[in-house]
N, C-alpha and C positions, 0 to 999 in steps of 0.2 A: 419416259422421263425426258426425251429429247425435244419436247415442245414447250412453248411458253405457256404460262398459266394465268388465267384471268380470275381474280379473287372477288370481283363484284364492284358495285358502286354504292356509295353511302352518302347520305345527306347529313349536314351538320350546321348548326346555327352559330357556333362560336368561332373564335379567331384561331384556335389552335387544335391540333390533334396530337394525342400521345400514342406512340406505337412502341410496343415492347415485343421482344422476340428472343428465341433461344433455339438451340439445336434440340429437336424433339426425339432424336435417336441417340446413339452413342456419340458423345462429343469427340469428334475425330479430326478437327481442323477445318471444318467447313467455313468458307469466307464468302461474303457478299459485298456488293457495291450498292449503295442506296441513292436513288435519284428522285428529285421533286421537280416535276415539269421539265424533265430532260436535263436538269442541272445536278451535277454530283454534289450531294450533301454529306455523304460518308463514303470515302473512296475504297476502304478495305476494312470490313468489320468481321472479326472472328466470332462465330456463333459458339456460345458456351452453354453449360448445363443450366444455369440460372437465367431468369429473364433480365435483360438489359434493354435499354431503348433510348428514344429521343422524342423531343417535342418539335412538331413542325408548325411554323406560322403559315396559315392558309391564306391564299389569295382569293378574292371573290370569284365565284364560278368553279370551274374544274381544276382539281389538283390531282395530277397523275403521280402516283408513288410507285416506283419500280425497285425491285430487289433482283439484282443480277448475280447469278451464281458465278463466282470467280474460280471455284474449284469444286471437287467432290470429296475433299478430305481423304483420309486413308481408307475409307470404306464407303464408296458412292452409293447413292446419289447425294447431292447437297440437300440436307433435310432441315426444315425449320418449322417452328410454330410461332405464329404472331397473333397479337391481340391489339385492337384499336379502341381508344377511348376518346371521348370529347373532353373539353377542358374542365368539366364538372365530374369527371371520373366515370361517366356512364359508358358502358360497353357498347360499341357499335358493331364489332366484327371479331371473329376468331377463325383462323385458317391454319392449315399446314401445307407445306409444299415438299416435293421431291423433284429436284431439278438437276439436269446435267450441266456441265460447265458451259457458260455462255447463255444459258436459258434465263428467262426473266419471268418473275411473278409480278403482276401488276394489279393495283387497285386504284379506283377513282374515288376521291372524296370531294363532294360538291359542297362548297361553302355557300349557304343560302344568304341572300342579301337582306338587309333590313327593309321592312315594308315601308312604303312612303304613305304618310297619312293623307287622306283626301282633303282638298281645299274647301 
C-alpha cells in the first residue's frame, strides 16, 4: 500500500467528467485531497459509505486527476471505490484503491479536441 497507484488514461469528447467515490470498506474516517492538473480542487474530502462526487471542467488535452490519501482512518489503509462518467452519463472507468497516508492514486482524462473541417 505504500506506493502510488496509476488508474489508467481515458479519452473523452465532452467538456466535463463526473467522478463519484466512496469508502469501499468500513467507513472509518478515510480522507483524501483531490487535485486537477496539480491544483487542489477539494482539499479534504471524507470518504463515506454512499457515493458522492464532483464534476470537473476539462481542459483540452491532458487532465491529470490525483487522489492523495490524507490518512488511513481508524483501520488502514485508505480505501475507496471511484467511478468516472462523461457528461452524458456514460461510464468510462471504475477503480478501487488501498493507499497509505501520502500516497496518490492518479488517472489521466484526455479531452479530445474538435476536428477541424477540411477547406
